[in-house]
Structures are given as C-alpha cells and as structure tokens.
N, C-alpha and C positions, 0 to 999 in steps of 0.2 A: 525860731524852735519849739514845736508843741510840743507838748505830755500828753501823754497816754490819758488824762484825764478830760481834755478838753474832744477827744475823739469818743471814752465811754463817760458821758456824765454821771452814772452810777458809780464808776472806780474812782474817779475824782473824789464822790461826794462820801464815797467810803473811807478815804485816806484824810478828805477833812474829820468827818467823823470819829475815826478813831485817833487821829490827832487830839482832839478835844477831849475824847478819852482818858488820855493819857494823860495829859493837863490835872483833868479831874484828879487821878488819882498822882499826882503827879510825887508829893512826897514820900510815901509809899511805894513810888516805882520805886525812886531814887533809893530808898532803903534798901531795898530786895535786891539790887545791882549793889548795890555795896555790900551785903552778906553773901551775897552770891561771889564777888570776888573774894571777894576774904577768904573766900570757902577756898575756891580754888587757888587761891597767895596759900594757904593752908595747906592743900594737897601736894602743893608741887613744892613747901619748904620738907615734904615729909619725906621720900626719896632719900632726898642728902641727908637730912637728918641722921636715917635709919644706916646709909653708906659709910657716914661717918663715924656710929657708934658702931658698925661691923668690925672697922679696920680696927678700932683703940681697941675691942676684944680681942679680933687674932691677934695682936703685939701685945693683948697682956697687960694694959695701958688704962689709968681708972677711965671709965664710960659711963658713970651715972649718971653726971650732969646730960650726957647727952641721950640716955636713955629717958632721963625726968623728961628730956624738951618732944619724945618722939611719944611721951604717954600724953604731954599735953597737946603736943601737935592733935591725936588723935580724940581725946575728950572735947578739944575746939572744933573739932571737923563735927562728930555729931551735936553740938550746942546750935554750929550757925545750920544745918542741916535741920533742925527743929524750927529755929529761927523763920530761915527760908520757906521753912512747910506750911507755917502760920500766915507770913507776908504773901508768901500767892494765890492764899486763900482768900484772904482778904479781900486782897487788891480784885481777885477773878469775884469776887463776890460785889463788891463796891460799884467795879466797871459796869456790870452787867446791870447793876438797879439802875445804875446812872441811863445806860445805853434804854433798857427800858423803859424808863422815866419820859426821856425825850422823845424816843419813838412815837410810848404810848399818848404823850401832849400835842406831837404830830400830826399820826394821824385822826387825832379827833381836828383839829386846827384844819384839814385839810376836809373834812366831811364826809357824806357818803359818796363823794370819787375816790376814795381811798377802796373802798368797801369795791366799787363798781370795777376798778381796774381790776385790783388785786384778789378778791374775791376775800371773805369773812374768814372763812379755814385756813387762808396761805394770809392772811395779816399773822393771826395767832401762831401759828407757824415761827413766822419770821422774829416778831415778837418775843416769843416764849423761845424758842432752840435756835433760832439764830444769831439773838442776842445775846446766848447766855455764851456760843460757840466764838462771837466776834471778842465779848470782855477778858477771852483770857490772854489777849493781844496783848497790850501792855507788860504784862506777869511776863509771858512769852518773850518779848523783847527785852525786857531786862535781864533775864534768865541768860538770853542768847549771848548775853555779853561776856558771862564767865561761861558760857558751852566755847565760847570762840577764844576767852582767855588758855582757856586749858591747851589746848593742841599749840599756841604761839608761845604758852610757856614752856610747854615741854620741849619743845623747837629749842627754842632761846638755851635753857637747861641743857641741851645736849651738846650746843656750841660751846657753853660755857667748861663743860666736860672736855671735848676734845671737838675738833672743829670738822673732823672728818665724820664724825657721827652726825650732826647736824647735813650735811652733803647726803650719806647717804639716804638720810629721811627724805630731805628735798628733792634728791631727783624722783622720787612715787609721789611726791605732792599733786602735781596737776592732775593725775589719776583720778581722787579724792578732790578736789577742787568741781571737773567734771561730772560726779557723781552725784554730790550735794547738786548743784544745777538740775540736773536733770530728775531730783526727788522733787525738787521745789516747785518746776514747770507742772510734772503730769500728776503729781499730787492735785494743787489749786483746780485745775482739768476736769478731775474728776472726783472731786472735792465737788464742784459746783455742779456737777450733774446731780451727782447724789442730795444736797440740798433741793435741785429743782423738783425733783420728783418728791421727794417729804411734802417740799408745798402743794406738786397736786392730789396726792393721796388727802392733808388735810383740808384742802376746801374741796373736796369730794365729801369726804368724813362729815365735815360741817352741813353741808347741804341735803345728806342722808338723816343725818340728827334732826333736823330743821323740821325733814318731813317726815318724819317717822311712823304719824298715824296714818299718813298717807301710803307708806308704805307697805305697813302692816293690811290694811285695808283691801288694799291690791293684791298684797297675798307674792309681794314681788319681792320678796325679804332676798333671797339667793341670786338675784338680777340682780337687786342693786350692791351688794357685798362682791359682785367680779365687778361692779362698774368702781367701787370705790377702790380697789385694791387693783386696778388695772395699768396699773403704774409700775405694781409691785419689780415686776423683770426690769426694767427701765433703773430702780430702785438700787436691787440686787446687781445689775451688771457695775454700774456704777460702785456700789462698796467693794467688789470684788475689785474690781479694775484700781481702786483707793489702796487698798489692802498688796495686791500682786506689783505695785509700781516701790510699796513700800519691802516689801520682802527681798524684791531683783534687787534694791538699796541694799538691803540686808546681809545677803549672798555677796555683792560686791566686797561690800566689806569684812563679810569677814572671808572672801577670798585675796583682796588687798591688804588688809590690814598686819594679817601674820606674818605676810610676806616681807615687809617693812620692818614689823619687830622683828621678824628671825634674821633682815641684814645688819639692823643697827648691832645685835647682840653678838652676830658674827662678825661684826668690825672689830665689839667691844673685844670680844677675845681672844681678836691678834693684838690689840695694843696692851690688854694683860699681859697675853705672850712676850712681849719686850717693853713690859715695862710703865708703858706708857701710862696707864692706868691700876687703881687698885682695886683689890676683888669687892672695895662699897662702894667705888664708881661703877665697877660692871652694874652691881645689883640696881645702883642707881639710873645709871643709864639703862636697864631694861622696864625702869617703872616708869621715867620720863616717854620712852619709846610708844608703852601704851599708852599713855595721857595723850601724845603727840598724833597719836592713830585713833583717837575718841570720833572716831564714826558716825559709832550710833546712837550717843549723846546728841548730837547735831543732826543725823535724820531725823530724831524722834522731834527735836525742836523746832526743823523746817517743815516738817510737816502738820506736826498743829499753828503752825502760822500762816502755811496754805489753808489750810482748813480756814480756820478764822476770818481771814482775808476774804475770801469765796465768800461767809457768812456775811460778812461786813458790807461785802458789793450787795450782798438784796437787802440790805438794811438801807444801804445808798438808793437802793430804787426807789424805797418809798418815799425819801428825803428826798428827790427831786424832781415827786408830785408836789406841785405850791400848794403852801398853808395861804388860806383864807384873810387877806389884809381889809383891814380895816380903815377908814378917814381917823379925823377930829375933829369935825363938823358936830354940834349941840344937832340935838331933836330942839326945833321950837316950841313950847305949847301950842296944843292943834287939837281935833277932833277926832284924828286917826284917818285921814285922808288918802286911800291907796292909789298910784296907776300907776298902771304897763303902757309903756309908750313906744312901740316900735317892737316888741320883746321879741327875740328869737332864739330856740332852743335846740341844739341837736346832741342826740345820744349815739354816738357812734360816728355810722355815715349816714341816720336817719334825722331828719328834720320834723320834730315832735311837735314845739312851737313854730310858727313861722309868723313874723310881725305882726302879733297880739295889743292888740289898744284897749284900755278897759279903765272907767272911771270911777272909783267907790267912794261917795259920798262920806265924811267921815257920822259915824252912829247909826251908819245903815246895813242892812247884809245882802253879801251877793252872794247866791248861790248859782254851782257853778256846776254842771250837768254837759253831760255826753256819753258818746259809746266808748267802751273798753278799748284801749290805746290811743282814747282823743288827745291827752296829755293832761287830765285835769290834776295828779298828783304833782305832777315836773311843774305847773302852774304855781300848787299851791304852796310848795317849796321855794318856787322863784321871787313869790309875794312876802315870803318873812325870810330872806336869803339865804334858806338853807342850800339852797345851787345857786350861781350864779348865772345866766341868759348868755349865750354866744352877741348879740346886739340884741340893741336898745337898751332902756335903762327903767329898772324900778322905782317908785319916790312914796315917801310916807308923809306926810303933811311936806311937801316941796322939796324932801330933800330925798336927795338918791342914796338910795339904800347903803352904796359902797362907802359915801362919806362918813359912815355914820361911825361913831364908836363901839367894839364890840357889847360892853358894860350899856352904852343906851340901847342899841337895837334890839338886845334879849329885853331889858325890863319894858320895852317897845312893845313887843311879840310872843304875845304867847303861840301854843298848839294845842291839837289833841288829834290824834292818830288810829287808826284804826284796829292795830295792833302796837296798845304804848309798852314802852319799856320801863316799869316798877323800877325805879333805881335807888337805894338808898336801905336805910338798917330795917326800916320798922313801916310799916303802912302809913303811917304821919308824915315821917320825913320822903317819903315818895312820894307823897298828895304836896308838900311845902317845898321839891326839889326846886332849886335856882329861885328859892328867896332868901332876901340878905339872912331876917330873923322871921320865921312866920308863926305865930300867936296859937294857940290852940284852937283859941277860937275859929277866928279866918279859917284854918285847918277844915274844923267841924261843920262850918258854911257852907263853905265851898263842896264838901261831901252829902252835906242836905240838898246841896242844887241839883246836884249831878245826880240825886238817889240813891247812893252807896252809903250813906248814914248807919240805917238801920244793919247791912248786912256784916260793916265794921264791929258794928258795937257789939254783935255776937259775937265774934273770934275771942279767944281766950284772953286775949290782955288788949282788947278794941283797938287804939289806934295806937297803943303799942307792940303791938305784933309784928316777930317779924315776919318782913314778904315773904323769906320762903317758907314762911309755914305756918301761913296765910289760903288755905283753899280756897281755890274761888275758879266761879265761870267763865267763858271768853266776855257776857255781856258784863259780869260786874269788873274784870279787868279793864274794861272801856268806859266803867263809870268811872273809876278812882284814875283814870288817864284825864277823863272830863272834868274832875275835882281838883285836878293838877291845873290844868287850861283855866276854869276858873276862878283859882285862887291867886293866879298869877295877874288878874287885872291890870292886864296892858292898855295901851290903846286900840290895838287892831289882835281880833281873834282869830286864829286858821283854825278850820276844822278839816282835817283830808281824811272822810269819810269814817269818823268819829263817833256815827250812830248805827255801823253798821251791822254789831251785833246783840242790839237790843230789842226786843220787843215792841210790836208797836206801839200797846200802850205806853210803854217808858219812856220809849221814844217820844210819843206825844207829848206825855207829863214836862221832859225836858226840855223841848222846844218851846212850851211856852212857859217854863222857867227863861232862857234864851233870849226868846225873841219876843215877851211880855210884858218885861219892864219900861219901855220905851227908850231914848236914845242914850247910845250907854258906847261899850266899844262896838268899834268897826267889826263885821265878823265876814268873813270869808268861807265860805260852807261848801265841799264839795260834796252833793247828795247823788244818789242814786234812787231815791223814791219820790216820787211825786205830791206826796203828801206833804216832805220838806221842803224840795221846790217851792210848793205853795206858800211856803211863810213865812219866804222872804220878800224882801223888796223888790230885787230883779233876779232877774235870771241871765247869764252867762253861758248860751249853749254851743259848746267847741265842739266842733264838724273837722276831721282833716288836719287838724293842728290851726286851726284858726276860729278868727269868735263870729260863729254864721249867723246870733243875733245876739240883743242883749234888749228882755221887756220883763213886766209880769208873766208869771208861768199862764196866768189865764189866756195872756194874750194868744202868748206862744201854743198853747193848744191847741188853737184851730189848727196848727197845721200838721200833717198827717206824718210828715219828718219827725219832728220832734213828737210828738207820739210815742214813735216807735224807739226813741231812746231806752224808755223805760217797759217795756214788753214785745213780743213778737206782733202787737196789732192794736188795735184801738175797737172798741165797738163802732156799729154804725152811727148814734149820733152822737161822735166825736169822742169819746170817753175813752181813758187808758184800761185796757183789760187787767193791767195788773196794779200797778200803784196809781190813787192819785181819783183814777175813775169808779166811775160808778161800775158795779156790775152785782150778782143775786148776793146776799148774804150767808158765807155756810153756815154760819151759826145764828140762821130766823127759820121759823120753819110756819108755814100757811099765812107767809106776809108778819108776822110777829116780830117784831127785832128782840135782839140778845138785848137783856135788858145789864147790859155792861152801864156801870153807874161811875159817877162823880161825888163824893162827898153827900152818897147816899144817896143822889136823884138823877133818876135815868136819861141818859142819854142815846137815846138812839142811831145821832148822828155817828159814834165812833165806829167809821173805818179803817182798819190800816195804819191806825195808830193817828189819824190826823182828827178830827170836827170837823164841823162843815164851813167855819172859819179859815182854814187852812188848805182843807179836801178839796178846793175849787176845779179841780178837774171833774167832776161830776159828782158829785154829793148830792144825793138822793134823785139818782137817774138824771140830773141833768146835765148840759153841756157843764163846762169851763167859763164860756162868754156871761151864762145866766144865772151861774153858783148863786148864791144870795151872801148875806149875814157880811157884807163888806167886802167879798172875794173878787167879784169885777168890777172893769170895769174902769177902776179908780189908780193909773198910773201914778207911780210916785216919781219927782221930778227929783234928774242929777244923775242916775244909773244912764252912761254912753258906753258904747263899743262899734267895733264895725262888726257890719252885719251884713247877711245874704239873700234874710231873707223877709224884708220887709213890708213886700208888698200885699202880703198877703193879711198881716199885723194891724187893727186900727188902733183909733184913741191915740196915736204918737206913741206908742209903749216901743216900736221898735226904731232905733235911731242907727 
C-alpha cells in the first residue's frame, strides 16, 4: 500500500519536515501538551465542584471546602492558561526559527537552481510567511490533544452523572464529526490557493523592485503595479473562500451544538423531576454539555492546522529540490588546470551548451567570448561548480569537481561577477568574505589591486564603514567584487563579466595587474570587449552552444564572424568598429592624440582601455595579424578546444 507522500513528494517531505520540527521542540511540546491537558482536566472538575457546592448550600450544609475548591480551580485555570500562552508562543517562535534556518541552508545548498525554479520573491515568501505559519504546527498539535480531551471528557462526565445524558449527546455526535472533517478538507484547499497567490505577488514584486530604475525611466509605474497585483483577485477569492468555509462551520456549529445542549438539559430536567438528579448535578450536566459540544475550539484548531499543513507543503516543495552533493576526494597540489569534457547543460527545454570541450593549462588565462545567449555565464558557473552539467564533467587538476569536498572546492575557486552581492557588516568584511581569517593587510592589498583602495579610504570609516552606509557607483561595487576575488587567492579565478562597469582606463589598469605578474592562478574570463580578450593567452569563441574555435585573439580576428561578436561590423582593413579595433579617436584633433598619460608619460596607444600590447585587433590602424609589441603571431601552447573555423586561422592557433 502506498502513502500519499509516494504520489506527492512535496506532501511527503512536508510531513517529514514537520516531524523533525516537532522533535526539535519536543520537550516544550510535551510540556505544552501536559499543561493543556491539565487545564482541560481542571475545567472538567470545576462543574462537578460547583454542583456539589450548590447542593450543600441548598441543603444548608457546610460547603466552605467545596467553595474553596472551586476558587482554587478557577485560579489554577488562570495560571495554566498563562503558562499555556507563554509555551505556545515559545514553541511557535523556536519552530519557525528552526524551519527558516533549515530552509535557508537548503536553498543556499541548492544554489541558483532554487531561484531559477521558484523565483527569488516566491522563495522569500516561503521562507518568511509560510515558515511562520508552518511553525505553529507542533504547538497546535499539542493543544489539539487538550481540545479533543474537552469534548471526550464532557461526554464521559455526562455518562458518570447518568447514562441517558451521554446517550442523548452521542446521538448527535456523527453530525459534529462530519462537520469537522469538512472544515479540515475545505480549509486546506483554500489555504493552498491563498498561499500560492501570495507567492506569485511576492515574485512579481521582487522583480519590480529589482528593476525599479527601468520602470521609472520607462514611465510604466501604473502598468507594473497592475502586473504585480494581477494575482490579487485570486488571493481575494481564496481568502473569501477560506473565511466562508470557517463561517459555514461556525454557523452549523451554532445550529447543532445548542440543540444538543438543549436536549441534554431537557433530559436532565426530566431526571431531576424523577429525583434521579440533584440540582447541582443538573448544573454540572449543563456545563458538561457545553464542554462536550466545544466544536468552536476544534474548528479553530483544525483550521489552523490545515493552513499550517498547506504552508508546510510549500516548504516541502523547496526541499524536494536536491541540494548539491559533494565528494570526499582531496584536491592534489597543482597549477589549476581546468578541463571541460563533453559538457552539456540545459535550461528548461533549451540546450545552452552542447558537448563543450576545453582545456585551460594551469597559470594561463582563457577569455570566453560569444554573442548574447551563447552560454558564456553558464560555462563560467559550470567551471566553478555553481551549477552542474547535465552531461560530461568538469575537472580541476585532474579531479572531477563533483568529487571534491565543499571546503576544498571553494578554497580553490574564486569568483567575481558583473553585479557582485556585497555581503558582510563592513566593507572590509565584504572583501574578506569566505576567508577563514582575512588580515587587514591582505584586504587592503586586494583592494589596491582592484583600484578600490582610494575610494574606500575616503569613506567615513574606511574599511570599517558598514556596507549599507557606503555610497558607491556600479563600477565601484564591481571593483569591490574584484577585490574580494583577488583576496581569495585560489588556484582558479573566474571573472564573469566582472569588468563590464569599469571605464576603459580603469579596466586597462586592472587587466595589467591581473595578467601582468607572470604565472599565477588560472583565469577564466567572460569578455565582451576585444581589448580584454586580446590580453588573454587564448580565446574560446562560443557560438550556438558549442566552441566554434580556440586561439589567440589576433588570429581569430581574421574571421569576419568573430569580429561581428564585438560589434555590428568591422572596418575594411579587418578591424573591429567597436572594441579593440582601429577607428578614429574621438579624443583627437587634427590627428593629434589626446595625451592620456601613465605615470606622467604620454601614451598615445591607449584606446578603449587597452594599449598596443593588448589592443592587438587594430592598434594604430593596423590589423590584428600585424599588430606589434608582441601581440601577434606567437600563439601560446596548451590551449585546446573544439573548433569550427580552423581553416581561416594561421600558425596553428586554432585546434
């Protein structure tokens, strides 16, 4: 026999998650259950004590002890209720915190796949709102035991007074049971719809907030507001349905419960006239009838549990996305050789990378270029295992990345992104993020390499300035991200369009620092400018998800299709019209170059942030093949890859 969890993995995972959450707060849940049952027990004793005290008073017999007993029970009920409230709040808070901690760790363990599947806004809604609602489950279950004990105890007490009273009540009990079942089923369905609509609104809102400048620039605030609030009618319908379900349940309870109570009291009155009951026992029977028909409490508990289960299922959906698994194989000493063997990666139904083979020798730099959508960023993610390929494997110094332990992998690979997330309390902590114990000297050295030291020192508290209070441009944020990558000092450095927001002169100076110190970390660079690609030891040209060619930039530059990657076209002499090629310098007059300087010396070769050494695709109006200063013709050995354009490239640069 299969369980529901076998057909619905999210529901099965939700039950597992809630069981683990209950175990986490197990001691407090047990205490809450005991306190709740004790309160219910005191509530069941009170009618009997009141009835006994009334009978003694009517008989003019001493009743002081029973009156004091009633007073003590009332005080005990107040105390137990206060303890129950505190325990409920504590258990809810602890469980919610545990769920958020577990789910946050799982989302980070899954990596970018989680945001790709659910969307960042929906994930936040699940981790905040749904976790809080699911966190009420252990306390609600513990309290439900007491809520059930009340009606059951009331029926038992009626039977102890007279079996006719219990029989009359039990005759109408099936109606109450059907009512409770319908409440649980309908509330769970409407709560699920409500929470899904909340998630869609949160996802759309996150997108709008992220693109607020675009929205303002386009003047589409009203249209974007309408898009964000488009699921609002669904949210409203689900919410109204949820309240209608509970309203109908309350109305039926109001109709059924008083009839049962009236029947019990009527039978008790008949028994009183026949001297089978005393006045006090009739009073107690009327109170027990109220406790036995306590459907309102059960409806509230069951509705709360239904909403919590629906929320837990949304958390279970997140947990069904498997976290990245790591191996135990140690990473040997090595220069940082990176290999991609038959790597295929899909996004949805689309194959972004198809059978990619690359070999990047240790200590060298490979620039990855290609048109938008060619898979450059995905290849960069695969190279550092921010994503896993659907087929093939990626190796670092001969070891597949899947087999490396987490700490070894992250210590070996450093990243810089186009839009870095600057995490940490202060600017210095953001630069040293991920390092076991970053020294101030290391942080400052990395910042100087990334040309970030000057503007950081101008901040109110320098490197101790809180990140949130550090005003910075996009280029300055990017330099801080580069500084973090430089401080990492792993054997493989991956720059995913990490120079895109820099001005050309700053980019030139950083590439000088990055490439000019001789052998060091292996570097994989996603490049959009020809001047940047020209500085690399080799270029991998992605086209249609495949490696079209691998070679030196100046050799590839002979191909018109390669030149087109960097702009709409090329000039007649074979140079790019945009990046890295010869063109009229807008900063010259009458053929006189603008005196850009380095260390006070005019440098007429600085164009688009690259000097003649790297701007080989057409410095001083020459074609890439003829560019001087060591830029042309001397292909460096070791770079290999699948090609499709080798016929037009000379000197064996394309393999």
